[in-house]
PAROFI-915224 format. One record per residue (C-alpha): x, y, z. Coordinates in steps of 0.1 Angstrom, whole numbers, plus 5000, padded with zeros to 4 digits. Layout:
<rs>
XYZ ...
</rs>
This chain:
<rs>
517852665134 514852835111 515852895072 511753025067 509453125083 505753265074 502453305094 499153215078 495253265086 493752965096 491052865069 487952705091 487452355091 483652345079 481852005066 484851865062 486852095045 489252375049 489952425015 493352555018 496652345003 499552425019 502752474984 506552424998 508852474972 512652314991 514552454964 513752824966 512752775007 509252924993 505552865017 502652975006 498652875011 496552854984 492852794979 491952464964 489552514935 485752414937 486552234904 489452054918 487151964951 484251884929 486151604903 488551514932 486851484963 490051504985 492951224998 493950994972 492351244943 493651524956 497351334953 496551254921 495851604908 498551754922 500951534906 499551544875 499851924874 502951954885 504651684865 505351604832 506051294807 509751334812 509351404849 511151094871 511551024910 514351214910 513251554895 513051874906 509451894896 508251594912 505651634937 505451454976 501751534977 500051455011 496051495013 493451345039 489951395028 486351505039 485851245065 489551185074 490151315113 486351295124 486451115159 482951015159 483550735131 485650425135 488750435109 489250795103 492950905109 493450745070 495551005045 497250945011 500751035001 501551004965 504151084941 506250994908 507850644920 511350514914 509850174911 506850264888 508350554873 504850644874 502150744899 501950554929 500250634962 500050454999 497650525024 498650535060 497550595093 497950795121 497351155138 499551325117 496751425088 494251485112 496451725129 497451885098 493851965091 492652075123 495752315116 493752455084 494952235055 493451965034 496551875011 500451955012 502751954982 506751934984 508352004954 512152104948 515351984966 516852134994 520952044994 520852005035 518251775049 515452035061 512151935079 508852155081 507152225106 503752335109 502352495144 498952505143 498052695173 500652975164 499252955124 503052965118 504952745093 508252695088 511152535073 514252425096 517052245096 516651845103 516251705138 519251565150 517351275173 519650995161 517550695146 514250845139 512150535155 514450465185 514350815196 510950995186 509951015222 513151335217 511551495191 508051545206 509051655239 511351925217 508452035202 505052005225 506552305247 503252335273 500752095252 500251675255 503051485232 499251375215 499251705202 502951625182 503151405150 505251365128 506151165091 509951105081 511950805067 515050685072 518450575059 516750295037 515150565019 518650735012 519950365000 517150194985 514150264960 511550134985 511850375013 508950365035 507250705050 506250665088 503750845104 504650885138 502350985166 502450935205 499650645222 499050795256 497650465260 501050265256 503050615266 504850585239 505550695208 504050465174 504450455138 502550345105 503750295073 503050425043 505050175024 504550114992 506550244963 509650394970 507650734987 510150735011 513050764986 511251054969 511151215005 515351155006 515751274978 513951584979 516251675017 513151635034 513951465070 510351475074 507551725084 505951765119 502751915128 501452035163 498252135173 496152185205 493451905204 491651995236 488652035221 488951675200 488951615168 486151695148 484851775105 482452035119 479851825101 476451965085 474751695108 476451555141 473651385155 473151165122 476951115119 477151005157 474250775148 476150665120 478850585139 477350435169 475750155143 479150085126 481050005163 478349785171 478449555146 482649595146 482149475182 479349205171 481049015142 484849075146 485248875181 483048605160 485248605131 488848785119 489548885155 491349155143 491049325175 492649065197 495348965170 495549215147 496349175108 498648815121 494948675119 495548635083 498148425087 495948125096 493248165071 495548255040 497747885049 494347685053 493647795015 496547775000 497348134997 499948195026 503248294999 506248075007 509548044988 508948294965 505448244962 506147884949 503747744976 500347864993 500747655025 503547505053 503047335082 505447535098 502547795103 501347685134 504447825154 503148195141 499548125140 497448405148 496248255180 500048235195 500148625186 496948695204 498648525236 501748535238 503048865220 500649115221 499149255254 495349265249 494949525282 495849815256 493349915232 495049955197 492950215174 495150355156 493150675157 490550815184 487050675178 487850295160 486750055182 488349765157 491549845176 493649635152 497049835156 498749585178 502349595192 504849375211 506349565237 509349395247 511849245218 515149215228 517249305195 519949015181 521149175151 522149495134 523449815149 521249815181 521549465189 521049405228 518849665227 515049615243 512549805221 508449775215 507449655182 504349795162 502649525143 503849295129 500849325100 500249035084 502049155053 505149185070 504948865086 503848745055 506748865035 508648655059 507148335054 507748425015 511548365027 510848015047 511148155077 508248065105 509748205133 508248515154 511248645170 512848715127 509148865123 509449085148 513349195140 512149205105 509549425114 511049705135 514049745115 512249805086 510350055098 513650205116 515550215088 512250345067 512350025043 508749835026 508149545046 506649385012 509349484984 512449425009 510849065011 509849004980 513149124969 514948904989 512748604980 513248674945 517248654944 517248334969 515548154945 517148284913 520448164932 519247844941 518047804901 521647894889 520948254880 523248424907 526748304917 528648374949 530248584927 527548804918 526548824952 529748914968 529648564988 526748615002 525248265004 521448324998 519147995014 515347985028 514447965057 518048135077 517248435097 521048535098 521448515056 518148715058 518948965085 522049075074 521249105041 518449375050 520849545072 523449565042 520649695013 519749955041 523050085048 523750115009 526749875011 528149884977 527849624953 525349344954 523349464986 523449844971 522149674934 519449494955 518149774971 517049874933 513949654932 513149314911 512649544877 516249664882 517649344892 515949124868 517749324840 520949324859 521248924871 520048854832 523449064822 525548844846 524448574835 524348654798 528648754803 528848504819 527748224798 527148394763 523648314766 521348574751 520148854776 516948904766 516048524770 517448484804 514948774811 511848584802 512948314821 513448534851 510248704846 508448414851 509148404888 510148784893 506948884914 506549244904 504549404881 504649744869 507649734882 505949694920 506949384943 503649184946 501949204978 501548875001 498848654986 499248364965 497148434931 497448104911 493748004922 492048314922 491148484884 490148754899 493148854926 495348794892 493449034877 492849244907 496649274909 497649284869 494949594865 495749764897 496850094886 499550164912 500949774903 500449444926 499149614958 496149494975 494649824991 492849874950 491849494948 491549274975 489348984958 490448674976 488448675001 485348654981 486148494952 488548224967 487348174999 483848264997 483048184961 480848464962 481548534922 481848204906 481348294869 483348444844 481048774841 480948814879 485148774883 485249054856 482049314866 483849284904 486749384891 485149754881 483349794912 485349674936 487949914929 485950164927 484850114966 488050044976 489350414958 486550554974 488050525008 490950635001 489551004986 487451025017 490350925043 488950595056 489950305063 488849975048 488849705070 485449775087 483749755053 485649445035 486949275068 483849295092 480949155074 477249275081 475249005093 472549165072 474449135042 473948795035 470248865029 471249064998 471949024963 475149094965 477048985001 480149094989 479349484986 478449465024 475849705013 474549725051 477649875060 477950115029 474550235044 476550375072 479250525052 476550715033 475150855060 479250985071 479151165040 475851295038 475651395073 479351565069 478851775036 475151805039 474451635008 472051344996 474351124978 473650754969 475950444960 476050534927 477750884936 480250754956 481150494927 481650784902 483351004926 485550694927 485950654890 487350994883 490350944904 491050634889 490750784855 493451024866 495550794878 495150574841 495750874823 499050994843 499950584838 499350614799 501450974800 504350824818 503950534790 502750254812 498950274812 498349974782 497249684777 501049504779 501549694817 499449464829 500649164824 501548954850 504148714861 503748284855 503848244888 500848464897 498948244875 500247874876 503247724887 506447814866 508447474878 507547124883 508347094920 505247394924 503247114904 503646814924 503447024955 499647004942 499746714918 496146584927 495046914928 495947014896 494846684879 491346734891 491547104875 492646994843 490146694838 487046934851 487947274836 490047214807 489247044768 492546904766 492946494772 494946484800 495246074805 498645914798 500546254799 503746354823 503646554850 505746814828 503346774796 500446854826 501847194840 502647294801 498847214793 497547424825 499947714821 498947764787 495147754794 495848014830 497548234802 494548204779 492048264806 493548564822 493648734785 489948674781 489648824817 491449144805 489049164772 486249134795 487649344821 488249644797 484849644787 483249704816 486249984831 484950144794 488450094781 489349964743 491549674739 494349834746 493649924776 493550294771 489650484783 487350494753 485950874744 482950814757 484350724794 486151034791 483451254783 480851064807 483551134835 483951514827 487451474811 486751624780 488951894776 491751934747 494651854774 493251504787 491951394753 495051434740 496951164763 494250924751 494150994715 497851004712 498450644730 495850524705 497850694677 501350534691 500050184704 
</rs>
């Protein structure tokens, strides 16, 4: 049943833009189409920049994730949806997060936003709340937008094809896509949003996830089942570039590099991102038992090679959007579920991605069937696999170390390496079962406080002291759970997580590869500089609508001949050709970084406005810097002994392991503090992490409203 329908005049898509935004207010059931101001386009470009601007303009310092005025924003970018280049299906979803209480965004692939763009929109803004579940439907063929009652298709992913069949009419199923969440978004703070599309090669619907920050929780809070888009793509996908030939040549060059390099290195086309399991495990970077350990002999049971040979079907290309030959979106076509409400059903599993598989190793489980089960149910429920896994691993360790009892857990015995315990708790969290499972679904920041209160009541201990102890191994920063890399031995990645504006998510600063694996920035100064330029490169991909993997994981053969191989500059040249061919401009590398930096500063300003943007919020748990407990230290005792002997000025002879551990912890904390100072200088911040007036003016943020945010923060520090 349609609740509201409007027709619109479709804007022409030219040089990557339609310059139109679709506004939906679910409280009043209002639909409007507006122009995007030229100044907004110039300052914030698209994608993540547009999401930031929409959330900044629509919210205040008092806005929380469940406020009516909170904005749930969707945006591609000028390069999103161009099939003549690899990795262009990406778009951004952003909002005030239930986990971080400030802006958080997540990038996701698939056909959803390319279809939205072809339908005439560069961004979508959803505000307000509906008192019943509704869906927004964009019909780009009819130039019609409607709000209607939510589809009655049961479980979103399991029955997705039914919705596609219902909506496609005489069109191809590949011309319909949608975003939605599930019951996990209703019952936890880390609900994800699924981007669902029909894969003609596999003849079924597939899904990619905007996982981080609880955006699915925001969607459910608004009463929004999802957004469905339909557009006839018989003419293909094109952003109507200024120079089609130049764009095609750049796309061809990048595809040639991917074809040459990937089979010899990451093998993403064959293994997907599960190829990282072997790489991380062999370098002490794979999280095991809540990030206590970085390697485990059982990893051989879940290696990328096994996924390649036995799980993934190699006969089918697996790009998540047209034109990408990296093809890392792998799948298992047949897995019979062993647990949960659909036990006994045979389903297809998309992925698992590395982050999902490593979330399972972090619980001490090295079993492919469990990884497939966990991956599918998280997607089906609409749960972030990362946050769910890190929460479970934290709770197991808190239980093991005596902070939690069976009384606290409602009788659940938490233990490492138990698929039964893990899946049981996952199902209970997703369903919102009252008591401990429902509490666990609020995230680590909430659970640390809850556990500290229980310990205090039970033992009479000071709650703040217990909270300090839990914070040593509660792997969150800014309220967001860590993604899946051990950072103890990579100072650069520690900073990459700590200084990441959304919280410890690798899409902003994935420095493990160039720091620890390749040792391409051995000096302290190089690490600090990288912590400025690397996030800006990464942000640029998010604002223009691109996947980062062809840049960061496919090193151009000529990169080694440049002064800074880590920047992969020969490939950056292809992206420069791509953006200039699309827009008809003559941008250089510095222009890309400046475009990025403006978006970075706007995110910083939102964090400061919401009360989370200063130095104390860049502090990371001790476990991200060093071993916390003696068992961790002793698992690599010889390594740490040599490290202390060579790196620190301390006399370590005849010291006990406990004494050596304390020396190591103190040294690592000082190093991180020193890095913080240096990175703030590189970024143009003061020592409290607040942008200086000079930085604000240089980037065009010198109006009174923006300047008041930073000046008030300096006054109140």
